[in-house]
C-alpha positions in Angstrom: 0.0 0.0 0.0 0.8 3.6 -0.2 1.2 5.9 2.8 0.9 9.7 2.9 1.5 11.6 6.1 2.4 15.1 7.3 4.7 16.0 10.2 4.8 19.2 12.3 7.9 19.6 14.4 9.7 22.2 16.4 13.5 22.2 16.9 14.8 24.3 19.7 17.6 24.8 22.2 15.8 27.4 24.3 12.3 28.8 24.8 13.2 32.0 23.0 11.3 32.5 19.7 14.6 33.2 17.8 16.0 29.8 18.9 13.0 27.8 17.5 12.6 26.4 14.1 9.2 25.2 12.8 9.2 22.4 10.2 6.2 21.1 8.3 6.9 18.1 6.0 4.8 15.9 3.6 5.9 12.3 3.0 4.8 9.7 0.5 6.0 6.1 1.0 8.6 7.3 3.5 10.1 9.9 1.0 9.9 13.6 2.0 8.7 15.4 -1.1 7.9 18.9 0.3 8.9 20.9 3.4 8.2 24.3 4.9 10.9 25.5 7.3 10.6 28.8 9.3 14.3 29.3 8.7 13.8 29.5 4.9 10.3 31.0 5.2 8.8 29.1 2.2 8.0 25.7 0.9 10.8 23.7 -0.8 10.2 20.7 -3.0 12.5 17.7 -3.2 10.8 15.7 -6.0 9.2 16.8 -9.3 5.7 16.7 -7.6 7.1 18.5 -4.5 8.6 21.3 -6.6 5.4 21.9 -8.4 3.4 22.0 -5.2 6.0 24.3 -3.5 5.6 26.8 -6.3 1.8 26.7 -5.9 1.8 26.9 -2.1 4.4 29.7 -2.1 2.1 31.9 -4.2 -1.0 31.3 -2.1 -2.2 31.9 1.5 -0.8 28.6 2.8 2.8 30.0 3.0 1.5 32.9 5.2 -0.4 30.5 7.5 2.7 28.3 7.9 4.9 31.3 8.8 2.6 32.1 11.7 2.8 28.5 13.0 6.2 29.1 14.5 4.7 31.4 17.1 1.3 29.8 17.3 2.3 26.1 17.5 5.9 26.0 18.6 6.3 28.9 20.9 3.4 27.8 23.1 4.3 24.1 23.1 8.0 24.6 23.7 7.2 26.8 26.7 4.9 24.0 28.1 7.5 21.3 27.4 10.5 23.2 29.0 8.5 24.2 32.0 7.3 20.6 32.7 10.8 19.2 32.0 12.5 21.7 34.4 10.0 21.0 37.2 10.7 17.3 37.0 14.5 17.5 37.1 
């Protein structure tokens, strides 16, 4: 069978917004074909289909929504994670 899935992730080394990177990736059969990274600020395609979709997404509202996710999704969750981890150490 075929498997398509998306992954949201936050990479960080502190709870400061500048130290957080938000990554949103699409995979098909374990192959990443498109990624949004807050460091780059746009979608990047890694396959022929991914490149075409990146062009389309970078010219629409989706890229603006993904840029806001760093603060909306990561900043909140990183704060919760670091606070809970620090109180348990």
